[in-house]
LOSE-999148 format. One line per 4 residues: number of its first residue (from 1); their letters; for each residue x, y, z of C-alpha. Coordinates in pm, 1 decimal. Example, Ala and Ser with C-alpha at 12.3 -4.5 7.8 and 13.67 -1.06 7.14 Angstrom:
BEGIN
1) AS) 1230.0,-450.0,780.0  1367.0,-106.0,714.0
This chain:
BEGIN
1) XXXX) 0.0,0.0,0.0  127.7,345.2,-88.2  216.5,554.5,213.7  -22.8,831.0,108.7
5) XXXX) -319.5,592.6,142.8  -266.8,595.4,518.7  -370.3,962.0,525.4  -740.2,922.4,594.8
9) XXXX) -813.9,1176.7,867.3  -654.7,1472.3,1047.0  -363.7,1365.7,1266.3  -269.0,1053.5,1070.4
13) XXXX) 54.6,1223.9,965.9  177.2,1202.0,1327.2  194.9,822.2,1296.1  465.9,827.3,1029.3
17) XXXX) 829.5,771.6,1120.9  1097.3,1018.8,1012.4  1233.5,749.2,780.9  898.0,731.3,598.4
21) XXXX) 848.9,1103.7,551.0  1075.8,1164.3,245.1  893.0,894.0,47.9  555.1,1024.6,163.6
25) XXXX) 641.6,1378.2,52.7  743.1,1240.7,-287.4  406.8,1064.7,-316.7  224.3,1385.1,-225.6
29) XXXX) 416.8,1571.8,-494.6  337.3,1303.2,-752.4  -32.0,1327.9,-666.2  -24.4,1706.6,-696.6
33) XXXX) 153.5,1697.2,-1032.8  -75.4,1425.3,-1169.5  -391.3,1602.1,-1052.6  -297.9,1953.0,-1161.2
37) XXXX) -171.2,1841.2,-1500.4  -535.7,1745.9,-1563.3  -725.8,2004.2,-1358.0  -495.1,2304.0,-1363.5
41) XXXX) -436.1,2508.1,-1050.4  -164.0,2646.2,-826.3  120.9,2402.7,-870.4  453.8,2568.1,-790.8
45) XXXX) 342.3,2721.5,-460.1  206.5,2386.3,-338.2  512.1,2186.0,-443.2  732.5,2420.8,-244.5
49) XXXX) 532.8,2388.7,77.4  493.8,2009.2,109.1  749.9,1947.5,385.5  652.6,2267.5,565.6
53) XXXX) 286.9,2161.9,573.3  380.5,1814.0,694.0  588.3,1963.1,976.6  303.2,2194.9,1078.0
57) XXXX) 56.1,1906.1,1096.6  298.1,1690.9,1297.7  352.5,1960.6,1560.2  1.4,2105.5,1571.3
61) XXXX) -344.4,1944.9,1569.2  -611.3,2101.5,1347.3  -898.8,2159.3,1388.7  -822.9,2233.8,1753.2
65) XXXX) -516.8,2437.8,1657.6  -590.6,2705.8,1399.7  -382.4,2698.7,1080.8  -438.1,3008.3,865.6
69) XXXX) -285.9,3009.0,516.8  -230.6,3351.8,367.2  -379.3,3361.5,14.1  -437.9,2986.5,55.4
73) XXXX) -300.6,2888.4,-284.9  -45.2,2663.7,-108.6  -300.9,2462.7,90.6  -341.8,2150.8,-128.5
77) XXXX) -111.9,1942.2,94.4  -310.7,2067.1,393.3  -625.1,1930.8,227.6  -456.4,1594.5,168.4
81) XXXX) -346.6,1573.6,532.8  -694.1,1653.5,663.2  -891.6,1374.5,499.8  -963.8,1519.1,154.6
85) XXXX) -715.0,1321.1,-52.1  -978.5,1114.5,-231.9  -1169.1,1430.0,-330.4  -865.9,1596.6,-484.7
89) XXXX) -984.6,1487.2,-830.3  -1272.0,1737.3,-793.1  -1036.3,2026.6,-718.5  -1169.3,2360.3,-847.7
93) XXXX) -1470.4,2195.7,-1015.0  -1820.9,2325.6,-961.2  -1930.8,2161.3,-635.8  -1583.4,2012.4,-577.8
97) XXXX) -1292.5,2100.2,-352.8  -1205.3,2465.7,-348.2  -860.3,2573.2,-460.7  -834.2,2766.2,-134.1
101) XXXX) -912.9,2697.3,233.8  -1285.7,2708.4,296.4  -1451.7,2668.5,635.3  -1765.9,2516.1,484.8
105) XXXX) -1548.7,2241.8,334.3  -1364.0,2133.4,649.9  -1339.4,2237.7,1013.0  -961.4,2214.1,964.5
109) XXXX) -982.3,2525.3,745.2  -974.0,2803.8,1001.0  -1022.7,3100.2,765.5  -1159.3,3146.1,412.9
113) XXXX) -862.3,3264.6,209.0  -793.6,3394.8,-138.4  -637.8,3740.2,-102.8  -292.6,3823.6,29.5
117) XXXX) -157.8,3976.2,351.0  -459.2,3923.9,580.7  -352.3,3607.1,765.8  -164.4,3788.6,1043.2
121) XXXX) -458.4,4013.5,1129.0  -695.7,3716.4,1128.8  -457.9,3506.4,1337.9  -400.5,3783.5,1587.2
125) XXXX) -776.7,3821.0,1626.5  -815.4,3447.0,1688.8  -529.9,3439.8,1941.1  -681.5,3735.0,2127.8
129) XXXX) -1027.2,3575.5,2129.2  -874.1,3250.1,2257.1  -728.6,3429.4,2556.8  -1040.4,3635.1,2627.6
133) XXXX) -1247.6,3317.5,2627.1  -981.8,3133.2,2833.8  -941.4,2855.0,2578.5  -630.0,2653.7,2501.2
137) XXXX) -512.2,2612.1,2143.1  -238.8,2739.5,1915.3  -284.4,2989.1,1631.8  -42.2,2972.6,1339.8
141) XXXX) -49.7,3206.7,1040.3  149.7,3090.6,737.5  244.8,3382.6,515.4  467.5,3399.0,208.5
145) XXXX) 740.3,3656.0,159.9  538.7,3790.7,-134.4  232.7,3854.1,84.4  459.9,4016.2,340.4
149) XXXX) 502.5,4308.9,98.8  139.4,4405.2,169.8  80.1,4685.3,418.3  -189.9,4495.3,607.9
153) XXXX) 73.2,4246.9,725.9  272.5,4528.3,888.2  -34.1,4674.0,1053.2  -86.2,4333.2,1214.8
157) XXXX) 278.4,4293.0,1316.0  277.1,4639.0,1469.5  -19.8,4528.3,1679.2  122.2,4183.7,1754.3
161) XXXX) 454.6,4313.5,1884.9  300.8,4393.8,2223.6  126.2,4056.6,2252.0  198.0,3873.4,2579.4
165) XXXX) 61.2,3538.7,2468.7  162.7,3287.8,2204.1  96.2,3364.6,1838.3  307.8,3197.2,1570.1
169) XXXX) 387.2,3346.5,1229.8  547.4,3109.1,979.4  721.3,3298.9,701.0  728.4,3072.2,395.6
173) XXXX) 1014.4,3236.0,209.1  1059.5,3123.1,-150.7  1171.9,3459.1,-285.9  857.0,3502.9,-496.4
177) XXXX) 491.8,3601.0,-492.6  360.3,3530.7,-843.4  637.0,3719.5,-1014.8  972.8,3776.2,-847.3
181) XXXX) 949.7,3984.7,-532.9  1060.4,4344.6,-529.9  1139.4,4607.1,-269.1  1332.9,4657.4,49.4
185) XXXX) 1186.1,4368.1,248.0  1264.9,4125.4,-30.9  1627.7,4241.1,-29.3  1639.6,4208.1,350.6
189) XXXX) 1510.7,3850.8,343.3  1746.5,3764.1,58.6  2039.6,3891.8,261.7  1941.6,3660.7,548.0
193) XXXX) 1902.6,3363.8,313.0  2235.3,3413.5,140.6  2454.9,3556.0,412.8  2784.7,3373.1,446.1
197) XXXX) 2879.5,3597.3,735.2  2647.5,3426.6,978.3  2746.0,3075.8,872.5  3118.3,3149.4,875.0
201) XXXX) 3113.4,3335.4,1205.5  2909.9,3060.2,1368.0  3165.4,2799.9,1257.2  3460.1,3013.3,1371.9
205) XXXX) 3308.7,3085.8,1713.9  3219.1,2721.2,1766.5  3569.1,2607.5,1666.1  3734.5,2859.7,1896.6
209) XXXX) 3513.8,2773.8,2193.0  3567.6,2400.4,2152.2  3944.3,2453.3,2187.4  3898.3,2591.7,2538.8
213) XXXX) 3987.0,2310.7,2784.3  3706.4,2167.6,2998.4  3454.3,2444.8,2943.2  3457.9,2479.4,2564.9
217) XXXX) 3209.1,2206.2,2476.8  2977.6,2315.2,2758.8  2976.8,2671.2,2626.8  2892.9,2552.0,2275.8
221) XXXX) 2604.8,2342.1,2408.3  2473.9,2635.6,2612.8  2483.4,2872.6,2314.2  2294.9,2620.1,2102.2
225) XXXX) 2017.4,2616.3,2362.7  1988.2,2993.7,2371.9  1678.7,3102.0,2178.4  1848.5,3386.1,1996.9
229) XXXX) 2184.4,3208.8,1963.7  2476.3,3334.0,1760.0  2228.4,3454.7,1499.5  2147.1,3757.3,1713.0
233) XXXX) 2514.0,3855.7,1722.0  2508.1,3879.1,1344.7  2156.4,4010.1,1276.8  2077.2,4223.3,1585.5
237) XXXX) 1862.8,4476.0,1394.4  1615.2,4245.1,1231.4  1296.2,4429.7,1142.3  1086.2,4167.2,1321.8
241) XXXX) 1282.0,4191.7,1647.1  1253.5,4569.8,1634.8  876.0,4534.0,1615.8  874.5,4316.5,1927.5
245) XXXX) 842.8,3985.5,1745.4  1078.5,3701.2,1833.3  1261.5,3580.6,1522.4  1363.5,3215.6,1477.2
249) XXXX) 1547.6,3102.0,1166.3  1615.8,3082.4,888.7  1517.7,2713.9,880.6  1561.6,2467.8,593.2
253) XXXX) 1213.2,2411.3,449.4  1306.5,2063.4,323.8  1419.2,1939.9,666.7  1106.2,1826.8,849.4
257) XXXX) 1280.3,1734.7,1173.9  1453.3,2071.7,1195.3  1126.2,2253.9,1128.3  947.0,2047.9,1392.6
261) XXXX) 1206.3,2139.7,1654.8  1183.1,2510.2,1576.9  802.9,2505.2,1568.4  792.9,2332.8,1908.5
265) XXXX) 1019.0,2604.9,2047.4  794.8,2867.9,1891.2  489.1,2710.9,2055.6  644.6,2761.9,2401.2
269) XXXX) 716.6,3131.3,2355.9  497.8,3378.5,2545.4  447.1,3634.6,2274.3  447.3,3671.6,1899.5
273) XXXX) 715.8,3465.1,1728.5  811.5,3443.7,1362.8  963.8,3126.2,1218.1  1151.2,3198.4,895.9
277) XXXX) 1141.1,2892.5,666.0  1332.0,2880.1,334.5  1146.5,2683.8,66.3  1177.3,2640.4,-309.8
281) XXXX) 880.3,2720.9,-529.9  809.2,2433.5,-768.9  1028.2,2188.6,-574.7  1034.3,1836.0,-715.8
285) XXXX) 906.7,1914.3,-1066.5  1174.6,2052.5,-1295.6  950.1,2257.4,-1527.6  795.8,2429.9,-1223.6
289) XXXX) 1137.0,2488.4,-1065.9  1258.4,2650.7,-1387.7  940.4,2850.6,-1449.3  770.2,2904.2,-1111.5
293) XXXX) 565.8,3200.4,-1235.7  419.5,3001.4,-1526.1  316.2,2723.3,-1287.8  179.0,2954.6,-1022.6
297) XXXX) -168.5,2923.3,-1171.3  -128.8,2663.2,-1444.5  -373.3,2547.2,-1706.9  -376.3,2170.0,-1776.2
301) XXXX) -34.5,2063.0,-1902.6  163.3,1768.2,-2036.1  314.5,1602.2,-1731.2  635.0,1499.4,-1905.9
305) XXXX) 718.7,1831.7,-2069.6  523.9,2082.4,-1862.7  385.3,2237.4,-2182.0  17.6,2344.6,-2196.8
309) XXXX) -213.4,2084.6,-2344.0  -383.2,2331.9,-2572.3  -275.7,2642.3,-2754.2  -511.6,2933.6,-2721.9
313) XXXX) -600.7,3235.6,-2927.1  -468.5,3564.7,-2788.7  -627.9,3661.2,-2459.4  -741.3,4007.1,-2358.0
317) XXXX) -426.3,4020.5,-2145.6  -217.9,3949.5,-2456.7  -394.8,4228.1,-2645.8  -337.2,4467.8,-2357.9
321) XXXX) 30.2,4369.0,-2346.6  80.2,4448.7,-2715.6  -115.9,4773.3,-2712.7  38.4,4919.1,-2397.5
325) XXXX) 385.6,4849.7,-2534.1  302.7,5042.5,-2853.7  148.4,5327.2,-2657.6  463.3,5341.4,-2444.7
329) XXXX) 672.1,5375.7,-2758.3  458.5,5664.2,-2884.5  442.1,5861.1,-2561.2  726.8,5885.6,-2309.3
333) XXXX) 482.9,5997.8,-2040.8  305.5,5661.3,-2036.8  412.3,5452.1,-1738.6  274.8,5132.0,-1585.0
337) XXXX) 223.8,5028.0,-1223.4  133.0,4680.7,-1102.1  107.0,4503.3,-766.9  327.5,4191.7,-788.5
341) XXXX) 151.3,4089.5,-1110.9  391.4,4176.7,-1392.9  343.6,3843.9,-1570.4  -25.2,3805.1,-1492.7
345) XXXX) -113.1,4148.9,-1628.1  104.4,4113.5,-1938.3  352.1,4388.5,-1852.6  676.0,4198.2,-1895.4
349) XXXX) 740.1,4332.2,-2244.9  667.3,4687.6,-2131.2  910.7,4640.4,-1841.2  1180.7,4508.0,-2075.5
353) XXXX) 1147.1,4803.3,-2313.7  1088.2,5081.3,-2061.4  1229.5,4968.0,-1725.2  1247.8,5326.2,-1597.8
357) XXXX) 871.9,5366.3,-1658.1  763.9,5035.6,-1506.3  689.4,5002.6,-1135.6  608.4,4681.6,-948.7
361) XXXX) 519.8,4795.4,-598.3  463.0,4448.8,-450.0  131.3,4334.5,-306.7  35.9,4690.7,-220.2
365) XXXX) -263.7,4795.0,-428.2  -341.7,5094.3,-206.7  8.0,5232.6,-253.7  -3.9,5158.4,-627.9
369) XXXX) -307.4,5384.3,-673.3  -182.1,5677.6,-466.0  162.2,5641.5,-623.3  -13.4,5675.0,-960.7
373) XXXX) -193.8,5984.3,-832.5  141.9,6143.7,-758.0  270.5,6054.0,-1103.0  -39.1,6201.4,-1267.4
377) XXXX) -14.6,6523.6,-1067.5  343.5,6560.5,-1187.8  266.7,6526.3,-1558.1  297.5,6152.9,-1626.2
381) XXXX) 24.6,5925.2,-1770.1  8.1,5634.0,-1526.5  -168.1,5308.6,-1614.7  -251.8,5099.5,-1307.1
385) XXXX) -276.4,4731.8,-1407.5  -444.4,4515.2,-1141.7  -690.0,4224.5,-1138.4  -1047.6,4326.7,-1063.8
389) XXXX) -1080.8,4133.8,-736.9  -751.0,4277.1,-606.9  -829.8,4636.0,-704.7  -1109.1,4628.7,-444.8
393) XXXX) -847.7,4673.9,-174.6  -765.8,5022.8,-303.2  -1122.8,5156.7,-296.7  -1043.8,5448.1,-65.3
397) XXXX) -736.6,5554.0,-262.7  -924.6,5547.1,-594.2  -1206.5,5754.6,-445.3  -1010.6,6004.6,-235.6
401) XXXX) -668.9,6029.7,-400.4  -763.3,5996.0,-767.0  -1131.4,6077.2,-823.0  -1165.9,6358.4,-571.0
405) XXXX) -875.4,6538.2,-739.5  -1002.5,6435.9,-1086.2  -661.0,6300.9,-1185.4  -590.9,6136.2,-1517.9
409) XXXX) -506.7,5786.6,-1398.6  -596.9,5492.7,-1623.4  -703.5,5166.8,-1457.4  -650.9,4857.5,-1673.9
413) XXXX) -865.6,4605.1,-1488.9  -789.5,4246.2,-1585.8  -994.6,3936.8,-1485.7  -1320.6,4133.9,-1470.7
417) XXXX) -1635.8,3924.5,-1443.7  -1630.1,3557.9,-1351.9  -1287.8,3394.9,-1378.2  -1393.1,3032.9,-1336.7
421) XXXX) -1224.5,2777.4,-1116.2  -1057.6,3010.1,-863.3  -1400.3,3095.5,-728.6  -1549.9,3376.5,-521.1
425) XXXX) -1225.9,3531.3,-398.1  -1112.2,3586.9,-756.6  -1430.3,3668.3,-950.6  -1429.1,4033.1,-1057.0
429) XXXX) -1800.3,4095.0,-1013.0  -1808.0,4420.9,-819.8  -1589.4,4669.0,-1008.7  -1870.3,4816.6,-1220.2
433) XXXX) -2074.2,4880.5,-906.5  -1814.3,5054.4,-695.0  -1623.0,5236.4,-969.6  -1932.8,5382.1,-1133.3
437) XXXX) -2040.0,5529.7,-799.5  -1728.5,5750.0,-789.2  -1751.1,6110.5,-914.3  -1529.6,6192.8,-1216.8
441) XXXX) -1464.9,5825.9,-1297.4  -1527.6,5702.4,-1654.0  -1594.5,5328.4,-1680.5  -1605.5,5123.9,-1999.8
445) XXXX) -1566.9,4766.8,-2124.4  -1475.8,4629.4,-2470.8  -1676.6,4383.2,-2678.6  -1369.5,4239.9,-2859.6
449) XXXX) -993.8,4265.2,-2899.6  -1001.8,4562.6,-3135.9  -1224.2,4760.7,-2907.3  -989.5,4697.1,-2613.4
453) XXXX) -711.7,4852.7,-2819.5  -928.8,5151.8,-2909.2  -1046.2,5197.9,-2550.6  -690.9,5203.7,-2415.3
457) XXXX) -597.5,5471.1,-2666.8  -909.1,5664.9,-2574.7  -835.1,5629.0,-2202.6  -491.2,5783.0,-2243.2
461) XXXX) -639.6,6072.7,-2440.8  -887.6,6158.5,-2162.7  -834.0,6410.5,-1884.6  -1032.4,6227.5,-1613.4
465) XXXX) -985.2,5896.2,-1427.5  -1070.4,5610.5,-1663.8  -1128.1,5241.4,-1588.4  -1116.7,4989.0,-1872.7
469) XXXX) -1229.3,4647.0,-1751.0  -1182.7,4329.2,-1951.5  -1225.7,3956.8,-1880.6  -994.2,3662.9,-1844.9
473) XXXX) -953.0,3431.2,-2141.6  -949.0,3446.5,-2518.9  -1041.0,3778.9,-2672.5  -1355.4,3789.9,-2884.5
477) XXXX) -1285.2,3813.5,-3258.2  -1643.4,3878.4,-3373.7  -1764.2,4216.9,-3497.2  -1438.1,4317.1,-3665.1
481) XXXX) -1636.8,4537.0,-3901.9  -1799.3,4714.7,-3604.8  -1526.6,4956.5,-3502.8  -1678.0,5294.2,-3441.3
485) XXXX) -1470.4,5566.8,-3280.1  -1478.7,5567.3,-2900.6  -1663.8,5879.8,-2790.6  -1736.1,5942.7,-2425.0
489) XXXX) -2077.5,5809.7,-2329.3  -2164.7,5674.8,-2673.6  -2282.5,5320.1,-2739.8  -2279.9,5124.8,-3065.5
493) XXXX) -2558.5,4941.2,-3249.6  -2460.2,4585.3,-3338.9  -2773.6,4450.5,-3510.3  -3145.4,4519.7,-3539.2
497) XXXX) -3382.9,4232.5,-3618.4  -3698.8,4428.0,-3536.7  -3957.0,4527.5,-3792.5  -3985.1,4894.8,-3721.0
501) XXXX) -3938.4,5055.0,-3379.8  -4046.2,4943.7,-3034.8  -4003.5,4576.2,-2948.9  -3707.6,4451.4,-2748.7
505) XXXX) -3384.6,4647.3,-2692.9  -3082.5,4465.2,-2549.2  -2801.6,4670.5,-2397.8  -2504.8,4437.8,-2347.7
509) XXXX) -2169.8,4520.3,-2197.3  -1821.6,4382.1,-2264.8  -1803.7,4004.7,-2289.6  -2182.7,3984.2,-2276.0
513) XXXX) -2213.3,4142.0,-2621.8  -2104.8,3812.4,-2779.6  -2349.5,3608.5,-2571.1  -2632.6,3849.3,-2644.4
517) XXXX) -2550.7,3837.5,-3015.6  -2592.4,3459.7,-3019.2  -2915.1,3498.1,-2820.4  -3039.5,3735.6,-3089.1
521) XXXX) -3053.8,3458.7,-3348.6  -3247.7,3236.1,-3107.3  -3495.9,3517.3,-3051.1  -3528.4,3569.1,-3424.7
525) XXXX) -3610.7,3201.5,-3474.6  -3884.3,3249.9,-3216.1  -4024.4,3550.1,-3405.2  -3898.4,3797.0,-3144.8
529) XXXX) -3719.6,4093.3,-3298.2  -3461.6,4284.3,-3097.7  -3213.8,4568.9,-3123.4  -2870.7,4471.7,-2987.6
533) XXXX) -2655.9,4755.4,-2855.6  -2293.8,4738.8,-2741.6  -2321.7,4970.2,-2442.1  -1944.8,5034.1,-2413.2
537) XXXX) -1982.3,5283.0,-2127.3  -2114.1,5212.9,-1780.3  -2039.4,5569.4,-1682.3  -2152.7,5787.1,-1842.4
541) XXXX) -2432.2,5580.4,-1994.3  -2564.9,5670.1,-2338.5  -2873.1,5871.7,-2243.4  -2924.7,5985.9,-2602.5
545) XXXX) -2973.4,5625.6,-2712.7  -3205.2,5555.4,-2419.6  -3418.3,5851.6,-2521.9  -3436.8,5716.8,-2877.8
549) XXXX) -3555.2,5371.1,-2765.9  -3801.4,5497.1,-2506.1  -4084.8,5343.9,-2713.1  -3943.0,4991.8,-2662.2
553) XXXX) -4178.4,4744.4,-2499.7  -3886.4,4581.0,-2317.8  -3536.5,4708.3,-2240.4  -3287.4,4446.7,-2121.7
557) XXXX) -2940.7,4504.5,-1974.2  -2681.2,4224.9,-1970.6  -2361.0,4253.5,-1765.3  -2087.8,4030.3,-1623.6
561) XXXX) -2119.8,4194.6,-1280.9  -2356.2,4185.8,-985.7  -2681.9,4357.2,-1076.8  -2674.0,4551.5,-748.5
565) XXXX) -2568.2,4907.6,-838.5  -2426.3,4782.2,-1167.9  -2482.1,4884.8,-1527.8  -2846.2,4778.5,-1525.7
569) XXXX) -2911.4,4986.0,-1216.2  -2771.4,5295.6,-1387.4  -2993.1,5237.0,-1690.1  -3297.2,5165.7,-1471.6
573) XXXX) -3248.4,5485.1,-1270.8  -3240.8,5690.5,-1588.0  -3545.4,5519.5,-1737.2  -3736.9,5580.2,-1415.1
577) XXXX) -3641.2,5946.8,-1418.5  -3772.5,5988.3,-1775.0  -4103.8,5813.2,-1715.3  -4034.5,5508.5,-1931.3
581) XXXX) -4354.6,5303.4,-1961.1  -4224.2,4969.7,-2093.2  -4084.4,4667.5,-1911.8  -3729.1,4654.6,-1785.3
585) XXXX) -3512.5,4345.9,-1720.6  -3165.5,4335.5,-1563.1  -2952.7,4028.3,-1631.8  -2639.0,3980.8,-1426.6
589) XXXX) -2517.5,3802.4,-1117.8  -2723.2,3815.1,-794.7  -2622.7,3993.4,-476.7  -2417.1,3702.9,-344.5
593) XXXX) -2074.7,3541.7,-375.8  -2062.9,3319.9,-682.0  -1896.4,2977.1,-636.7  -1621.9,2825.4,-847.8
597) XXXX) -1692.8,2654.5,-1176.4  -1639.0,2677.3,-1548.4  -1737.4,3022.9,-1673.4  -1991.9,2884.9,-1917.6
601) XXXX) -2152.3,2680.5,-1638.7  -2180.6,2992.5,-1427.1  -2333.9,3185.2,-1716.1  -2586.3,2904.9,-1766.1
605) XXXX) -2679.0,2916.9,-1398.9  -2753.0,3291.2,-1407.4  -2923.9,3345.1,-1744.9  -2610.4,3496.8,-1900.3
609) XXXX) -2533.3,3230.3,-2160.1  -2685.5,3280.2,-2507.7  -2957.1,3029.3,-2422.6  -3012.4,3186.7,-2080.0
613) XXXX) -3046.7,3538.0,-2222.1  -3286.9,3409.2,-2486.1  -3501.5,3223.7,-2231.8  -3515.9,3518.1,-1990.7
617) XXXX) -3630.1,3753.1,-2267.2  -3876.9,3503.7,-2413.7  -4037.3,3448.8,-2072.7  -4067.6,3823.9,-2020.0
621) XXXX) -4217.7,3876.2,-2365.8  -4456.3,3582.0,-2327.0  -4573.3,3711.5,-1990.4  -4698.4,4042.6,-2129.4
625) XXXX) -4751.7,3949.7,-2494.3  -4527.8,4231.2,-2617.0  -4214.6,4235.6,-2827.2  -4308.8,4001.6,-3110.2
629) X) -4147.3,4095.3,-3440.4
């Protein structure tokens, strides 16, 4: 029987001998590689944290002890060790295992994760509640060095430094977030990892002490037992120590026994303690070791070569990458800012060509936005490139630092709408709602790859804040002949199958234009004529067009966003103000967190697929007998 088959429930890992653990870790890695080559998912981060996760589960006892994984994209081994090995084949499927910790999935998952830098605040809250309620368990927050570039982590450490009870921070240091880490902290950690001074001095001191007759070996043994040890002679000014946090490490992340010993020491400390563990992203799978960024969030791949199983047409990210590079060549004022997502946002080529105009600020979206505000005030044309679900963290800075001053900052918002298998923490379903509520902000979304190009050019020609939001995945190549000039607040007619005026008017936005277009033919077959409009702008909406179609019997809005305060709400408010007498239907996602699943499945579930749009309109038309062609 394979060793991994003995992992049936939480705590089973404690029954393995040290001699068995290397083989077990190899089996876990093989399972991860086999599964993710089929399912896709976060491979390199999980491969790097296998031994660390094993050590944590051998020292601590979830669910009693609380293990909090920052971001949570490295928690697959944790799932295997807590009785979910046989369900791993459902990973990231609709109704299957989540790709992140999820409390509803297991009581061993202490905190729902998905975004970076919040694990220390959550852990500190749990440790404080434990003491207030006079309970007895350990709280351990596992955070990567990439997530440690986020300001929220420092707010927590500043608070935790005065803690008089045990709280353990495990720093999983692999030198990367998604792309390579940047900034002062990254350099500080790298200096600890690579310092020969500490190693050499330790050896010299030990050698000298051992030559002292009688007392030498006793002194060496005593120093080894000292918590701070020789390390503190070499690194007395560590940032963590200065914040009141005991520092232990660095520890070899492939040595389970060594990690166990340090973690046990950490568990005895009366205060906040940080254990610095050095791991290797992608460990055990050569393609992932060589290309850790590519295997951070991998699509299905050939296990032998590591190459993707399918080649795809250019994505919206690819189009953005090409266009922003060309715009940078034409205008020396164009600069790009991202938050640890150079590869994910497609900015690598821009960085290579214009390194002095490219800024990766780490996982610090708030800083990225206000930094862009400063650039804009000083005459530059900053483009802030961040995923939709991560941009949420900079709400206050967008509102107060950019919009209130009406600064020309362009927001290139990738992964807008549903993103599929990463689930609710990564769906970009709220940007239209919160951005369009901000004074001075212009918000628009392209129907295809050519319109994305045109919208970016338009955005850089504006004088106000502009947000261009576009989805994950292959860029639409329909409607090439429909390429009207982008004019603020102006929509575009795609097709009209009505006989005369009135009837049904469909206002679709962004990716939904393609789905609505396919629904149009289904409606036509059912003798329902409709006017399809590419809305383009969420703010300002095209009020001139709405006035022209005010005789429609049914106006429908279709958006890849929550309907609450979204595009449909803006249209509905205007129609109400003008006394529109017809029916009105908003299609979008409900006011709830949408689970993981294939994007098309999620569209089907919420009447946003071509068939779903068709059925929703047909039911509305049938109910009142209006809208027939």
